[in-house]
N, C-alpha and C positions, 0 to 999 in steps of 0.2 A: 133189334136187328138193324143193320144199316144197309141201305141199298145205294149203291154207286152207280150213277149214270153216266155212261161214256158216250161221247159225241165224236165220231170219226169223220164226218164229212161226207160220207158214202151217199149216193143218191137214194138209196132205200131208206135212209134215216130221215125222220122228220125233225129239224132243228127247233120248231116251236114247241113241239111235245117234250123233247129233251129239256129245253130251257125251263118249262114249267115244272117238270119234275125236279130239275136241279134246284129251282127256288123252293119248292115244297120241302125238300130235304134240308136246305139252309135254315129255313124258317123253323124247322123242327129243333134245331140246335142252337138257335140264338137265345141268349140269356136276356132278361128284362135290363134295359139300360145299354146293352151294346148296340153300337151303331150297325144298321143293317149292311152298309157297304163293307165294312171290314171283313166280316166273315164271308161274304160272297166273293170278294176279291181274292181272298186267301184259298178258298176252296175251288174256285172256277177252273184254274188250270189243271186240277186232277180230274175234272170231268171230261177232259178232252183226250183224244188219241190221234196218233198218225199225222195226216196232213194238217188237220186243224191245230193240234198242239204246236206243230212247227211253225205255223201262221202266227199264232199268239207269241211264241218265243222269239220271233223275229223283231218284235216291237222293243225299242230300248227300255231298260228297266225304269220304272217309275214313271212311265209315259201316261199311264192311265191310273189317275189317283182316286177316281170315284166310279162306282157301278155305272152311273149314267155315261161317263166317258167310254167305258168299255163297251157299253150296248151301242 
């Protein structure tokens, strides 16, 4: 079973908790030898909704090449 964590930016949502859950999901899919960044960067946009997804989409494509840059 796959759990999808969506963060919408609403004041009632806890971004720290959502991020921790997102990282747990990513780690459960990671194959040995795969870079951590690659999977996280691919999946992260799918964990967002509404205003937060619009915020991320406002950045130029390829601007964030690593997970640390995104953070």
